[in-house]
ChimeraX commands (.cxc) that place a marker at each C-alpha (Angstrom):
marker #1 position 0.00,0.00,0.00 radius 0.5
marker #1 position 1.00,3.66,-0.14 radius 0.5
marker #1 position 2.12,3.81,3.48 radius 0.5
marker #1 position 4.43,0.82,3.01 radius 0.5
marker #1 position 5.91,2.46,-0.07 radius 0.5
marker #1 position 6.54,5.61,1.97 radius 0.5
marker #1 position 8.28,3.58,4.68 radius 0.5
marker #1 position 10.44,1.53,2.31 radius 0.5
marker #1 position 11.23,4.67,0.32 radius 0.5
marker #1 position 12.03,6.54,3.55 radius 0.5
marker #1 position 9.59,9.26,2.54 radius 0.5
marker #1 position 8.85,10.63,6.01 radius 0.5
marker #1 position 6.78,13.55,4.74 radius 0.5
marker #1 position 4.40,11.26,2.86 radius 0.5
marker #1 position 4.21,8.83,5.77 radius 0.5
marker #1 position 3.47,11.62,8.25 radius 0.5
marker #1 position 0.54,12.77,6.09 radius 0.5
marker #1 position -0.77,9.19,5.88 radius 0.5
marker #1 position -0.21,8.69,9.60 radius 0.5
marker #1 position -2.34,11.74,10.34 radius 0.5
marker #1 position -5.11,10.43,8.09 radius 0.5
marker #1 position -4.89,6.96,9.67 radius 0.5
marker #1 position -5.42,8.42,13.13 radius 0.5
marker #1 position -8.26,10.64,11.92 radius 0.5
marker #1 position -10.04,7.56,10.52 radius 0.5
marker #1 position -9.56,5.67,13.79 radius 0.5
marker #1 position -10.98,8.60,15.75 radius 0.5
marker #1 position -13.96,8.91,13.42 radius 0.5
marker #1 position -14.61,5.18,13.64 radius 0.5
marker #1 position -14.65,5.34,17.43 radius 0.5
marker #1 position -17.68,7.66,17.21 radius 0.5
marker #1 position -16.68,9.66,20.26 radius 0.5
marker #1 position -16.47,13.30,19.22 radius 0.5
marker #1 position -15.33,14.51,22.63 radius 0.5
marker #1 position -12.42,12.06,22.82 radius 0.5
marker #1 position -11.51,12.64,19.17 radius 0.5
marker #1 position -11.34,16.39,19.78 radius 0.5
marker #1 position -9.15,15.91,22.86 radius 0.5
marker #1 position -6.79,13.61,20.96 radius 0.5
marker #1 position -6.68,15.95,17.97 radius 0.5
marker #1 position -5.85,18.91,20.22 radius 0.5
marker #1 position -3.10,16.94,21.95 radius 0.5
marker #1 position -1.67,15.73,18.64 radius 0.5
marker #1 position -1.67,19.31,17.35 radius 0.5
marker #1 position 0.34,20.45,20.37 radius 0.5
marker #1 position 2.74,17.53,19.98 radius 0.5
marker #1 position 3.00,17.65,16.17 radius 0.5
marker #1 position 6.58,18.90,16.03 radius 0.5
marker #1 position 7.89,16.19,18.32 radius 0.5
marker #1 position 5.84,13.47,16.70 radius 0.5
marker #1 position 6.80,14.45,13.16 radius 0.5
marker #1 position 10.48,14.66,14.02 radius 0.5
marker #1 position 10.40,11.13,15.47 radius 0.5
marker #1 position 9.03,9.81,12.17 radius 0.5
marker #1 position 12.15,11.00,10.37 radius 0.5
marker #1 position 14.05,8.26,12.23 radius 0.5
marker #1 position 14.20,5.06,10.22 radius 0.5
marker #1 position 13.58,2.72,13.16 radius 0.5
marker #1 position 10.59,4.75,14.36 radius 0.5
marker #1 position 9.12,4.91,10.87 radius 0.5
marker #1 position 9.32,1.10,10.57 radius 0.5
marker #1 position 7.90,0.56,14.06 radius 0.5
marker #1 position 5.00,2.96,13.44 radius 0.5
marker #1 position 4.04,1.13,10.24 radius 0.5
marker #1 position 4.15,-2.23,12.05 radius 0.5
marker #1 position 2.03,-0.87,14.92 radius 0.5
marker #1 position -0.55,0.44,12.48 radius 0.5
marker #1 position -0.68,-2.98,10.84 radius 0.5
marker #1 position -1.49,-4.58,14.21 radius 0.5
marker #1 position -4.24,-2.00,14.81 radius 0.5
marker #1 position -5.80,-2.63,11.39 radius 0.5
marker #1 position -5.65,-6.41,11.90 radius 0.5
marker #1 position -7.29,-6.14,15.33 radius 0.5
marker #1 position -10.07,-3.96,13.92 radius 0.5
marker #1 position -10.65,-6.39,11.04 radius 0.5
marker #1 position -10.89,-9.26,13.52 radius 0.5
marker #1 position -13.20,-7.33,15.85 radius 0.5
marker #1 position -10.68,-7.71,18.69 radius 0.5
marker #1 position -11.33,-4.72,20.94 radius 0.5
marker #1 position -8.74,-5.57,23.59 radius 0.5
marker #1 position -5.76,-5.90,21.20 radius 0.5
marker #1 position -6.91,-2.75,19.42 radius 0.5
marker #1 position -6.89,-0.83,22.70 radius 0.5
marker #1 position -3.43,-2.11,23.49 radius 0.5
marker #1 position -2.10,-1.31,20.02 radius 0.5
marker #1 position -3.49,2.20,20.06 radius 0.5
marker #1 position -2.12,2.80,23.55 radius 0.5
marker #1 position 1.31,1.71,22.38 radius 0.5
marker #1 position 1.06,3.69,19.15 radius 0.5
marker #1 position -0.18,6.84,20.90 radius 0.5
marker #1 position 2.49,6.70,23.59 radius 0.5
marker #1 position 5.31,7.33,21.10 radius 0.5
marker link #1:1,2 radius 0.2
marker link #1:2,3 radius 0.2
marker link #1:3,4 radius 0.2
marker link #1:4,5 radius 0.2
marker link #1:5,6 radius 0.2
marker link #1:6,7 radius 0.2
marker link #1:7,8 radius 0.2
marker link #1:8,9 radius 0.2
marker link #1:9,10 radius 0.2
marker link #1:10,11 radius 0.2
marker link #1:11,12 radius 0.2
marker link #1:12,13 radius 0.2
marker link #1:13,14 radius 0.2
marker link #1:14,15 radius 0.2
marker link #1:15,16 radius 0.2
marker link #1:16,17 radius 0.2
marker link #1:17,18 radius 0.2
marker link #1:18,19 radius 0.2
marker link #1:19,20 radius 0.2
marker link #1:20,21 radius 0.2
marker link #1:21,22 radius 0.2
marker link #1:22,23 radius 0.2
marker link #1:23,24 radius 0.2
marker link #1:24,25 radius 0.2
marker link #1:25,26 radius 0.2
marker link #1:26,27 radius 0.2
marker link #1:27,28 radius 0.2
marker link #1:28,29 radius 0.2
marker link #1:29,30 radius 0.2
marker link #1:30,31 radius 0.2
marker link #1:31,32 radius 0.2
marker link #1:32,33 radius 0.2
marker link #1:33,34 radius 0.2
marker link #1:34,35 radius 0.2
marker link #1:35,36 radius 0.2
marker link #1:36,37 radius 0.2
marker link #1:37,38 radius 0.2
marker link #1:38,39 radius 0.2
marker link #1:39,40 radius 0.2
marker link #1:40,41 radius 0.2
marker link #1:41,42 radius 0.2
marker link #1:42,43 radius 0.2
marker link #1:43,44 radius 0.2
marker link #1:44,45 radius 0.2
marker link #1:45,46 radius 0.2
marker link #1:46,47 radius 0.2
marker link #1:47,48 radius 0.2
marker link #1:48,49 radius 0.2
marker link #1:49,50 radius 0.2
marker link #1:50,51 radius 0.2
marker link #1:51,52 radius 0.2
marker link #1:52,53 radius 0.2
marker link #1:53,54 radius 0.2
marker link #1:54,55 radius 0.2
marker link #1:55,56 radius 0.2
marker link #1:56,57 radius 0.2
marker link #1:57,58 radius 0.2
marker link #1:58,59 radius 0.2
marker link #1:59,60 radius 0.2
marker link #1:60,61 radius 0.2
marker link #1:61,62 radius 0.2
marker link #1:62,63 radius 0.2
marker link #1:63,64 radius 0.2
marker link #1:64,65 radius 0.2
marker link #1:65,66 radius 0.2
marker link #1:66,67 radius 0.2
marker link #1:67,68 radius 0.2
marker link #1:68,69 radius 0.2
marker link #1:69,70 radius 0.2
marker link #1:70,71 radius 0.2
marker link #1:71,72 radius 0.2
marker link #1:72,73 radius 0.2
marker link #1:73,74 radius 0.2
marker link #1:74,75 radius 0.2
marker link #1:75,76 radius 0.2
marker link #1:76,77 radius 0.2
marker link #1:77,78 radius 0.2
marker link #1:78,79 radius 0.2
marker link #1:79,80 radius 0.2
marker link #1:80,81 radius 0.2
marker link #1:81,82 radius 0.2
marker link #1:82,83 radius 0.2
marker link #1:83,84 radius 0.2
marker link #1:84,85 radius 0.2
marker link #1:85,86 radius 0.2
marker link #1:86,87 radius 0.2
marker link #1:87,88 radius 0.2
marker link #1:88,89 radius 0.2
marker link #1:89,90 radius 0.2
marker link #1:90,91 radius 0.2
marker link #1:91,92 radius 0.2
view
């Protein structure tokens, strides 16, 4: 997919844009406007630090792998692994 191409091509700018969209879709899917707004506000405040971490090759790879686990958990309807994956992903 496009995000994997960005990771393998070390295109941090493209991956950061896709990462933002990925998180927006997760927030929308949760159907909790209050929580989504709080997360969006926090991510906005932390954007510089978060974006700079995704210029590091190891972090870029790890982020893509974490997102894959989140998507797989959602597809399988596994709420507990999804919570754990998002907690891990959001803590970085």
